[in-house]
C-alpha positions, 0 to 999 in steps of 0.5 A: 643375597648370598649365593655360594661359599669358597673356603680358603685353606693353607697349603705348604707345597702347591704340588702336593696340594694339586696332586692330592686333590686331583688324584684322590678327589678328582678336583681340577685346578681352575686358577693357579696364581703361584701362591694361590690356587683355586680347585673345583669339582662339580659345584664345590670350589676350594681356595688354597693360599701359600703358607710354607711355614705351616705346622700341620699339627697346629692346623685346624682348617676344616671343610664340610662337603655335601654329596649325593653319592656317598657310597660311590665316593667312599668306595672309590676312595677306599679302592684307590687307597685314599687316606681316610682318617682313622677316626673318620670312617663312614658312619651315621651321625645322630644329626641324620648325616652319613659322614666320613673324613680325611686329612689333606697333606696340610692337615686340613680336615675334609668331612663329606656328608649326605642326608639319610 
């Protein structure tokens, strides 16, 4: 039986990754193994591995994160000036989801969605 999934994303600079996820998204670092981080917020856990030579323009890492408080999350991120993707503003999608997206410092795409 499958019980959860924890995506693994590349990071070039651990301090930038920690800053982005704690400052913008209120994640906590639950484990720091030097070249490997585990960040968590609520029931969402994302793992990061060191990839210092990553070319962000060729990184296609993506995570879809479901939320039950879309409006609150989106408004908070706008208020603090979080980098919402220019093509990822809050919209209703044909598949019945309200979604928005942002890029982290390593060009990993984070899409947040809520059923409507």
